[in-house]
C-alpha positions as CSV (number, residue, x, y, z in Angstrom):
1,X,-12.5,-5.2,14.4
2,X,-10.7,-4.9,17.8
3,X,-7.5,-3.2,18.7
4,X,-4.4,-3.9,20.7
5,X,-2.4,-1.5,22.9
6,X,-0.2,0.9,20.8
7,X,2.9,-0.2,22.9
8,X,3.7,-3.9,23.2
9,X,6.1,-3.2,25.9
10,X,7.9,-0.4,27.8
11,X,10.8,1.0,25.9
12,X,10.0,-0.4,22.5
13,X,11.7,1.5,19.7
14,X,9.2,2.9,17.3
15,X,9.9,3.6,13.6
16,X,10.2,7.2,12.4
17,X,6.8,8.8,12.7
18,X,7.4,10.7,9.5
19,X,7.7,7.5,7.5
20,X,5.9,7.4,4.2
21,X,5.7,4.9,1.3
22,X,8.1,6.1,-1.4
23,X,7.6,3.5,-4.2
24,X,6.2,0.2,-5.1
25,X,7.8,-2.1,-7.7
26,X,5.6,-4.7,-9.4
27,X,6.5,-7.5,-11.8
28,X,4.0,-7.7,-14.6
29,X,3.4,-9.9,-17.6
30,X,3.0,-7.1,-20.2
31,X,4.7,-3.9,-19.4
32,X,2.9,-2.0,-22.2
33,X,-0.5,-3.1,-21.2
34,X,0.1,-2.4,-17.6
35,X,1.7,1.0,-18.3
36,X,-1.3,1.9,-20.5
37,X,-3.7,0.9,-17.6
38,X,-1.8,2.8,-14.9
39,X,-1.4,6.0,-17.1
40,X,-4.8,6.1,-18.8
41,X,-7.2,4.4,-16.4
42,X,-5.6,5.2,-13.0
43,X,-4.2,8.6,-14.3
44,X,-0.5,8.3,-13.3
45,X,2.1,10.2,-15.4
46,X,4.7,8.2,-17.4
47,X,8.1,9.3,-16.1
48,X,10.5,7.0,-17.8
49,X,10.4,4.0,-20.1
50,X,12.8,1.2,-21.2
51,X,12.4,-2.1,-22.9
52,X,11.5,-4.0,-19.7
53,X,10.8,-1.2,-17.2
54,X,8.4,1.6,-16.8
55,X,8.3,4.3,-14.1
56,X,5.2,6.1,-13.3
57,X,4.0,8.7,-10.7
58,X,1.5,11.5,-10.1
59,X,1.9,14.4,-12.4
60,X,4.5,17.1,-11.6
61,X,6.7,14.6,-9.7
62,X,10.1,13.5,-10.8
63,X,10.4,10.4,-8.7
64,X,8.5,7.3,-9.5
65,X,5.9,6.0,-7.1
66,X,5.3,2.9,-9.2
67,X,7.8,0.9,-11.1
68,X,6.7,-1.9,-13.5
69,X,9.2,-4.7,-14.5
70,X,8.5,-7.2,-17.2
71,X,8.3,-10.8,-16.0
72,X,9.9,-13.3,-18.4
73,X,7.8,-16.4,-19.1
74,X,5.1,-15.4,-16.7
75,X,2.8,-17.8,-14.9
76,X,-0.3,-16.8,-13.1
77,X,-0.2,-16.4,-9.3
78,X,-2.7,-18.3,-7.2
79,X,-5.0,-16.3,-4.9
80,X,-3.8,-18.6,-2.1
81,X,-0.2,-17.6,-2.4
82,X,1.4,-15.1,-0.1
83,X,2.3,-11.7,-1.6
84,X,0.5,-8.6,-2.7
85,X,-3.2,-8.1,-1.7
86,X,-3.4,-4.6,-3.0
87,X,-1.6,-1.3,-3.4
88,X,-3.7,1.6,-2.0
89,X,-3.6,5.0,-3.7
90,X,-4.5,7.8,-1.2
91,X,-6.2,10.8,-2.7
92,X,-6.1,14.2,-1.0
93,X,-9.9,14.7,-1.0
94,X,-13.2,13.1,-1.9
95,X,-13.5,15.2,-5.0
96,X,-10.2,13.9,-6.3
97,X,-11.2,10.3,-5.5
98,X,-14.5,10.9,-7.3
99,X,-12.5,12.2,-10.4
100,X,-10.5,8.9,-10.4
101,X,-13.7,6.8,-10.1
102,X,-15.2,8.8,-13.0
103,X,-12.1,8.2,-15.1
104,X,-12.2,4.4,-14.5
105,X,-16.0,4.4,-15.3
106,X,-15.4,6.3,-18.5
107,X,-12.8,3.8,-19.5
108,X,-15.2,0.9,-18.7
109,X,-12.7,-0.5,-16.2
110,X,-14.4,-2.9,-13.8
111,X,-14.6,-1.8,-10.1
112,X,-14.8,-4.9,-7.8
113,X,-16.1,-3.2,-4.6
114,X,-16.7,-0.1,-2.6
115,X,-16.5,0.2,1.2
116,X,-16.8,2.8,3.9
117,X,-14.1,1.9,6.5
118,X,-14.9,4.8,8.9
119,X,-11.4,6.1,8.7
120,X,-11.7,6.2,4.9
121,X,-13.8,5.8,1.7
122,X,-12.4,3.1,-0.6
123,X,-13.0,1.4,-3.9
124,X,-11.3,-1.7,-5.3
125,X,-10.2,-3.0,-8.7
126,X,-7.5,-5.0,-10.3
127,X,-4.8,-4.2,-12.8
128,X,-4.3,-6.3,-16.1
129,X,-2.5,-9.0,-14.1
130,X,-5.2,-9.2,-11.5
131,X,-3.0,-7.4,-8.9
132,X,-5.2,-5.6,-6.5
133,X,-5.6,-1.9,-6.2
134,X,-7.4,0.3,-3.7
135,X,-8.2,3.9,-4.4
136,X,-9.2,5.8,-1.3
137,X,-9.6,9.1,0.6
138,X,-9.2,9.5,4.3
139,X,-11.7,11.2,6.6
140,X,-10.2,13.9,8.9
141,X,-8.4,12.1,11.9
142,X,-10.7,13.7,14.4
143,X,-13.6,11.8,12.8
144,X,-12.0,8.3,12.9
145,X,-14.0,5.9,14.9
146,X,-12.4,4.9,18.2
147,X,-12.9,2.1,20.7
148,X,-14.2,2.9,24.1
149,X,-11.5,0.9,25.9
150,X,-8.6,3.0,24.9
151,X,-9.6,5.3,22.1
152,X,-7.8,3.2,19.6
153,X,-8.7,3.2,15.9
154,X,-11.8,1.0,15.1
155,X,-12.1,0.5,11.4
156,X,-15.1,-1.3,10.0
157,X,-16.5,-2.3,6.6
158,X,-19.8,-0.9,5.5
159,X,-21.3,-0.2,2.0
160,X,-20.0,3.0,0.5
161,X,-22.5,5.7,-0.7
162,X,-21.0,5.9,-4.2
163,X,-23.7,8.2,-5.4
164,X,-22.8,10.8,-2.8
165,X,-19.1,10.4,-3.5
166,X,-19.5,10.9,-7.2
167,X,-21.5,14.0,-6.6
168,X,-18.3,15.6,-5.4
169,X,-16.5,15.0,-8.7
170,X,-16.0,17.0,-11.8
171,X,-18.7,17.1,-14.5
172,X,-16.2,15.6,-16.9
173,X,-13.6,12.9,-16.3
174,X,-10.1,14.3,-15.8
175,X,-7.0,12.8,-17.6
176,X,-4.7,12.5,-14.6
177,X,-4.7,12.0,-10.8
178,X,-4.1,14.9,-8.5
179,X,-0.4,15.7,-7.9
180,X,-0.8,15.0,-4.2
181,X,-2.0,11.4,-4.7
182,X,0.5,8.9,-3.0
183,X,0.7,5.3,-2.1
184,X,-1.0,5.5,1.3
185,X,-0.6,1.8,2.3
186,X,0.1,-1.7,1.0
187,X,-1.8,-4.7,2.0
188,X,-0.2,-8.1,1.9
189,X,-1.3,-11.7,2.0
190,X,0.7,-13.7,4.6
191,X,1.0,-17.2,5.8
192,X,0.7,-16.4,9.5
193,X,-0.7,-13.0,10.7
194,X,0.8,-13.2,14.2
195,X,4.3,-14.0,12.8
196,X,4.2,-11.2,10.2
197,X,2.7,-8.6,12.6
198,X,5.5,-9.4,15.1
199,X,8.1,-8.7,12.5
200,X,6.6,-5.3,11.5
201,X,5.8,-4.3,15.1
202,X,8.8,-5.7,17.1
203,X,11.6,-5.7,14.5
204,X,10.8,-2.7,12.4
205,X,8.9,-0.6,15.0
206,X,5.6,0.0,13.4
207,X,2.6,0.3,15.8
208,X,-0.2,-2.2,15.6
209,X,-3.3,-0.1,15.2
210,X,-6.0,-2.8,14.9
211,X,-6.6,-6.5,14.3
212,X,-9.4,-8.7,13.4
213,X,-9.7,-12.4,12.8
214,X,-6.9,-13.3,10.4
215,X,-5.8,-9.7,9.8
216,X,-3.7,-6.9,11.4
217,X,-3.0,-3.3,10.6
218,X,0.2,-1.4,11.4
219,X,1.4,2.1,11.0
220,X,3.7,5.0,12.0
221,X,2.6,8.2,13.5
222,X,-0.9,7.0,14.5
223,X,-2.0,6.5,11.0
224,X,-4.8,3.8,10.5
225,X,-2.3,1.6,8.6
226,X,0.7,1.8,6.3
227,X,0.8,-2.0,6.2
228,X,-2.1,-4.4,6.1
229,X,-1.7,-8.1,6.7
230,X,-4.2,-10.9,6.2
231,X,-4.4,-14.7,5.8
232,X,-8.0,-14.9,4.6
233,X,-6.8,-17.1,1.6
234,X,-3.2,-17.6,2.3
235,X,-3.0,-19.2,5.8
236,X,0.0,-21.5,5.8
237,X,0.9,-20.8,2.2
238,X,4.2,-20.1,0.4
239,X,5.1,-17.1,-1.9
240,X,4.0,-17.2,-5.5
241,X,6.5,-18.5,-8.1
242,X,9.3,-16.0,-9.0
243,X,8.0,-15.6,-12.5
244,X,4.4,-14.8,-11.4
245,X,3.3,-11.1,-11.5
246,X,3.3,-9.5,-8.1
247,X,5.1,-7.3,-5.7
248,X,8.9,-7.0,-6.2
249,X,9.9,-4.3,-3.7
250,X,8.2,-1.9,-1.3
251,X,10.3,1.2,-0.5
252,X,9.6,3.3,2.6
253,X,11.1,6.9,3.1
254,X,12.2,8.0,6.5
255,X,12.6,11.6,7.3
256,X,16.5,11.8,7.3
257,X,19.7,10.0,7.6
258,X,19.6,9.9,11.3
259,X,16.2,8.1,11.4
260,X,17.6,5.6,8.7
261,X,20.7,5.1,10.9
262,X,18.6,4.4,14.0
263,X,16.6,1.8,12.1
264,X,19.9,0.3,10.7
265,X,21.3,0.0,14.3
266,X,18.3,-2.0,15.4
267,X,18.3,-4.2,12.4
268,X,22.0,-5.0,12.7
269,X,23.4,-7.5,10.2
270,X,19.8,-8.3,9.1
271,X,19.5,-5.1,7.2
272,X,21.6,-5.1,4.0
273,X,22.6,-1.6,3.1
274,X,23.1,-0.6,-0.5
275,X,23.4,2.9,-2.0
276,X,22.2,4.6,1.2
277,X,19.4,2.1,1.7
278,X,18.5,-0.6,4.2
279,X,17.1,-3.8,2.7
280,X,15.3,-6.6,4.6
281,X,12.7,-9.3,3.8
282,X,9.7,-10.0,6.0
283,X,8.8,-13.5,7.1
284,X,6.9,-14.2,3.9
285,X,9.7,-13.1,1.6
286,X,8.4,-9.6,0.8
287,X,11.4,-7.4,0.0
288,X,11.5,-4.1,1.8
289,X,13.7,-1.1,1.4
290,X,14.2,2.0,3.6
291,X,15.9,5.2,2.5
292,X,16.2,8.8,3.8
293,X,13.9,11.3,2.1
294,X,15.7,13.4,-0.5
């Protein structure tokens, strides 16, 4: 994986370095089945429930990190459609990641893959609708691999030593994820990587940290990525049908109202504000919201 310069041009406005992902909203075919999976297998806490919507988050939190909406008359999405590739849940330590893996194994939930990316250790699975999930723990930033050219992040994909990871976990599976677990990044399937990367970089102000054939990774504050983009199966494709399970809204939190206002000034009429939020869609139709923390 190669990298590009952090600054595309002098004077480019960058997005708030304190940005974090606040919440992900998914459309699902069976709210009860999905809520059961995310609460019992993944270990999120159930915060609120209505007939067609469920809100979940790490324990001891009062704001949802994941919102599930029932899709009426659902149809399956094609892997070749644009949309969600995976939602990635960042764990605060290897021990907490191992605890989640043990919980999944105890519940006999299939794990599709496991990789060492240099910057992180990650495992992959799917929810009841086949929507992708990554569970991962970061290595300390000073250990992240860098390129010789400019010291940029140089992620890679190698087999993960799962046995060594599991050795860090508890002797018995835990019922819930750690309270500090958050959505660390979201990876999207796009029709044209260059077009999508230009939007997140040049319009929203993310920094492109790395790219590889048919993929790009962008972030705020030097993180390895808050947004992943790939066209491995979706080159030239269109969004999934509206009644297919998938990503409905990705919400970012900025540090304060001033940071939100600066982004709003750059977006101009493109950003549609509502209830203190900015809303915009990326070139592939993914709906994004930005709000001030708190």
